[in-house]
N, C-alpha and C positions, 0 to 999 in steps of 0.2 A: 349758406356759409361758403366762403371762398374755397375753391378746390384747387389743388395743385397735383402735379404728377412727378414721378421718377420713372425713367426708362432704364432698365438694367439688362445687361447682356448675360445670357447663360450660354456657355459653350464648353464642350469637353468635360461636362460634369461639374462645372464651377460657375458661380455668379461672380462676374468680374467687377473689380473696384468697389466692392460692397461697402467698405468703410467710408469711401468718399461719398457714396450715395447716402449713407446713413448720416454723415456729418451735414451734408447740404439739407437733407430732409429735416433734421432736428433743428438746425439753425432757422429754417423757414417756419417751422411750427412755433418756435419761440417768438419770432418776429411778428407773425400774424395772430397767433392764438395764445401767446404767453405760456405755452406748455413747456415745462422744464423736464419732465420725466422722459428720457430718451426712448425711441423705438429702435429695436434691433431687428433690422430686416432679415438677418440670417435666421431668426427664429420664426419668421412669418412666411418665407418663400419656400415653395416646393413645386418643382416642375412636374406636370402630369406625366405619368409613366410612358404614354405614347409619344412624348416629345423629348425623352431623356437623352437621346442620341442625336439631337438636332441643335442647330443654332437657334435660340429662342429669344424673342423680345418679350420681356416682362414689364408690364405697365402697372405701376402702383398709383392709385388715386387716393389722395388723403386730404384731410383738413387738420384738425387737432389729433385725429386718429386715422388709421388706415380704413378706408371705406370700401375699396375694391382692389382686387389683383387679377390681372388678365395675362394669359400666356398665349403667344402665337408664334409659329415658325417665322423666322426672319427671311425676308426677300430683299435682296440688294436692289436698290433703285439706281438706275444708270443715269448719271448726270454728266453731260459733256459741254454744256454752255450755260452761261450765267448772264443775267441782265442787272446792271447797277440801278438801284432804285433808292430814292431819298426817303429816309424815315426819321427825320429829326425829332418828331414828337413821340416816337415809339418807346415804350418801356416794357422790357421783358427781362428785368433783372432777377425775377423769380420764375420758376418753371410752372406757369399757370396752365390749368386745363383749358381755359378759354383762350383760344388763339385767334380771335376775330381780327385783331389789329395786324397780325402777321398775314392772315389770309387775305386781307384787303390789299396789302402790298403785293402778295403773290399773284393776285389777279392782274397785275400790271406787267407780268413777265413776257407777254406777247408770245413769240415763237420759241423763246429760250426755255431750257429745261427747268431753271430755278432762278431765284433772285439772289443778289448780293447787296445787302442793305448798307447804305452810307448814312452816317449820322454825324452832323456837325462837321462835314468834310472828311471824315475818317471812315475807312472800311471797317465793318463789324462782323456780322455773321450772315449766313443764308437763313432761310426760314426754318431750317431744322438741324443745322450743323454749325460748328465752328469751321474755320478755314485756315489753311496753312499755305505758305508760298515758298518756293525754292529759289535760292539765290546763291550761286557759287558754292554749292555743296551744303549749305545750311538752310534749315527750315525756320520760317518766321510766321508768327500768328498775330493778328491785331491785338494791341495792348489793351484796348477797351472794347471787348466783345459785348453783345447784348446779354449773353448768359455764359458765364465761365463753365464749360462742360467738364465732366469728370475725366474724360480721356485727355482733354487739353491740359487739365491740372496735372495729370500723371506725366504727360510729355514734358511739361515745363519743369516739373520736379526732377525728372531724369535727364534734363538738358538735351532732349531730342528736338525741341523747338524753342525759339526765343521770342519774347514779346517785342513788338515794335509798332509804332504808329505808321499806318500805311494809307496813303491818299490815292484816290483813283488815278490821278495823273502819274503816279509812280509805278503803276502796274507794269509798265514797259520794261522796268529794270529787273523783273522776275522771269524765271524760266517756265514755271508751271504752277498750278494750284492743286490742292487736294482737299477733300472734305473729311472732317472727323466728327464723330459723336460717340455715344455709348456703344452703339452697334457697329460703328464703322471705323476701322483702324487706318493708319497711314498706308499700310500695305493693301488693305481691302479696297480702298478708294482708288478709282482710276484717275489718271492725270487729266486735268482740265487745261487745255492750252490757253495761254494768256490772250491770244487773238480771238478766242471764243468767249471773252468777257466783254459785253457790249454796254 
């Protein structure tokens, strides 16, 4: 059976953006499994006592039902350079547990820390994050990401970032980039200089 995942951030005693994770998870269950009865993650998640005061990465594996929940301390991954790679055929519109297609692209990163996937001429995501770009005091994110993340959704709703089609040849018009995902906020992410996107 097709397995999917949700990655949820626990910090300062709280699971963050839990309703957005629930919405995405339940939409995905309906799409693939025809399951209508919602799952309420808030009733299923409980951080182990020894991790209560840490920043924790909670990984929920599910199909029609929750199959496994893992908790681990979060370690920030330092990313300072990106390599543009073409992924026209890639489909990661759902958060699949199987990441083989992303990993194959990641193998092409060479000496860079991470990849930045271009699909049909437009910048999308890295292998594990959405991306935002700074221009004249405003942050922009690709309008057509591979996977719309929950933090991206929150930032768009709160007008901290704005959607825009961004082509590789337009990167020179931006000042810096930052990576965002469930675990990684705009503030947590270190700046990536545009000159370090190859």
